[in-house]
N, C-alpha and C positions, 0 to 999 in steps of 0.2 A: 152300169151307169154309162151315159154317153160321154164323148170326148170333151164336150163343153164343160160338163160338171167336173170331170177329172182335172181339167186345166185350172178351173177355179179353186179346187181343193189344193192343187200344187201351189198356187199363189198364196192361199191362206196359210198353208204349212210353212212356206218360206218366210212369210211375215212373222209368224209365231216364233220360229227358231231365231230369226234376226233379233226380235225384241227380247228373247231370252238372253242372248249374248249381250245386248245393250244393258239390260238391267243387272246382269251378273257382273259386268265390268264396273258399272256404277256402284254396285254394292261393295265390291272389293276395294274401291277407293273412298268409301264413306265410313263414317263411324257411328257408334251408338244406335239410336232408334232408326235413323235413316238406313243404316246397313241392313237392319232386320226387315224393314218395310220393303226395301228394294229386293231383298232375297225372296220374300214371299211373293212379290209380283213376278219375279223370274220363274219361280216354281209354277205359278199359274200358266205362264206362257209355255213352259215346257210340257205341262199337262195337256194344254190345247194342241200343241204340236203333235204329241203322241196320239191324240184322238183323231186328228186328220190323217196321221200316218196309217191308222187302221184301214183307211179307205184307199189311200194312194199306194200303200204297200212298198214304199221306197223312202230312202233317206234323202233329205234335201239340205244343201249347204246354205248357211246364212248369207245375207248380202253384206259383205265385209265393208264396203264403202259406207253403207248406211250405219253400220255398227260404230265405225269411227266418227262419222259425221255427227251423230247425236251424242256420242260420248264427249267429243270436244266441245260441242255447243253447250252441253250441261256443265262442263268444267269451267268454261269461260263466262257464260251468262247466267249460270245458276242451275242447280238441280231441278227445281220446280219448273222453271221456264223450259228447259230442255225436254223434260218428260212430258209436259203438257203440250208442247209444240209437236212432239212425236205422236201423241195420242190424237191431237186434232187432225193430223194427216191420215189417221186411220178411221175417221168418223164414218166413212162410207162402208166400212167393213160390216157393220151390223145389218145394213140393208142387203149386202151381198150374201151374208150368212143365211138370211131368211130366204133368199132365192134358191138355196140348195137344201133347205130344211126337209123337203119331202124325201130326198134321197139320203140325207144325213141327219137322223133324228137329234144327234148331239149338237147340231149347229145352233139351235135356239138356246141351249144351255150355255154354250161358249159365248154367244152374243150377250146373254143376260149377265153372265159372270164378268165379262169385260166392261159392260156398261155400269154394273153396280159395284161388285166387290173391288175391282181394280181402282175405280174412282175413289172409293172410300180409303183405300190404302194410300193413293197419291195424296189425298187430303191430309194424311198423317205425317207427311214429310215436313220436318222442322228445319227451316233455313233462315239464318240470321238476317241476310240481306233483305228479305221480304218484310221484316219487321220495320225496316227503315225506308221502305218505298215512299211513305208519306213525306219523310224528310227530303228525299231526292226530288219528289214532285214539287215540294215547296221551293227548293233551290232553282229547279228548271223553270217553273212557272214565273217566279219573280224575275229571273234573269231575262226570260223571253219577253215578258210584258214590259218591264222597265227599260231594257236595253234596246229593243227594237224601236220603242218610242223615242228614247234618247238619241239613238243614231240617226233616226229620221229627222228629228228636230235639229240636231247638230249639223247634219248634211247641208241643210238649206241655210242655216245661220252662219256657218263658218266657211263653207265653200272650199275646203281644203282637206284632202284625204288624210294627210298626216296629222293635222290638227284634230280631225274627227276621231281618228284612231287613238290619239293620245288622251283626249278628253273622255272618250268612251272607256278606255282601259282604266283610267283613274277612277271614273264613276263606278265601273263594274267591280273593281277590286274593293273599293270602299264599301259598296253595297253588299258584296259577298261576306265581308267581315261582320257587317251589321246583321245580316241575315243569320249567319252562323251563331252569333252571340244571342240573338233573339230565340233561335231554335233551342239553344242550350238552356236558357232560362225557362222557356215554355215547357220543354220536356221534363225539366227538373221539378216543375210544379205539378206534373201529371203523375198518375199511378198506372202507367201503361207497360211497365216492365222493360222499358228501353233505357239504354245508357245515354245520359244527356250529352256526354262528350262525343260519343259515336254519332249521335243524331246530328249534332252541330257540324261535325266533320263531313258527313254525307251531304248535308245541305250546302256547306261552303264549297266543297269540291264540285258538286253539280253546278253550282252558280258560276264558279271560275271557268270551268271547261266550256260552259255555254257562252260566257263572255268572250273567251278566246276564239271560239268558232265563229261568232257573229262579227268580231272585229277583224278577223283574218283578211277578208277581201279588201279592206281599206289599207292594208299593209302591202298588198300584192299588186292591185290594179291602180291605174292612174286616173281613169275616168270616174268622176264622183258618183254619178247616178248609176253607173254599172256596179260600183262597189255597194251602193245601197240595195240595188236589185238582188245581187248575189247574197248579201247579208240576210235579206228577207227570205230568200230561197233557203238559205241555211237554217233559218228559224223554222220554216215549214218542215224541213228534213228532220230536225231535232224532234219536233212535235210528233211527226209520223213515227219515227223509230221508237221513241219512248212510249208513245201511246200503244203501239203494237206490242211492245214488251209487257206493259202493264196489263193489257187486255188478255194476253196469254197466261201470264203468271198469276193474275188475280181473278181471272174469269169475269171480266167486266166488258161491256159493249165497246167496240172499237170506234165505230163511225161517229157516234154522238160525242164522245170525248175528244176525238181528233178535230171535228168540225168546230166544237166550242172553243178549244184552245187556239186553233188557227185564227178563228174569227176575232177573238179577243186581242191576240198579239198583233195581227195585221191592222185591226181597227184602231188600236192605240197608236201604232206607227203612223197611220194616216192622219190622225188628229194631231200628233206631235209634229208631223211634217208641216202642217199649216200653222201651228204655233210658232215654229221656227221661221216661217215666212213672215209672220206678223212681227216677231221680235226683230228680225233683220230690218224690216221696213221702218218700224216706229223708233227703234234705237239707232237707226242709221249705221249698222255695223258694216264695215268695209274691210275685209281681210284679204 
């Protein structure tokens, strides 16, 4: 084999042993079915490493930084998110495997097994927080749509950063309690296998954190429209981060969901801003 092929094999081998250690560490820190699923994936990665080793004829150390990076991501943001994020980063591997299949017959087998068997195993991971993604989405969506609109309207109507922050905070906390209660009753009436109390807590917490993030600029900056601009930017950041998380963890399209949520939130904010203008004008509010 030429040097180019051998270099590729070394890269593949390093990736496999790195993923073996990632899945092994995750398996050791997991329980029940998840521990077994992760152990089986780790065994697949080790088997692939040994297949590549037949051709490289050398041992290769794992990428320690990558091992800890994905281990910590998985522990902080959830097992499913961490594993799927890692696998997305390896999507080009199948194409690269096919490029060496003439020299390494096992390459097609490895590509097929990683594309099929490992995806099936990853789908078997059972994670509680994913059951409540819908509740979190509900809290985030409502907070983003309602509060961006309310803050835009209050900004023009009240013309005072502290008053806007106070009114927004009161509105946001009241709405979060209302949403949490509604989610509790809604979940209780369903037969989805979710705990109503947990669903309401997830919804309420997502709402409150979003409210605080959106109101924060009005407590820090003095210039009214700068506060509104930063608050709307914060809304877009929240939408981007959470849409990215859901797109990875739940395998749903990112661009369409992000564009839709951003357009709705910013559109409502624009409409509310003009409503605030009209209210201030016709009610002759002078703060």
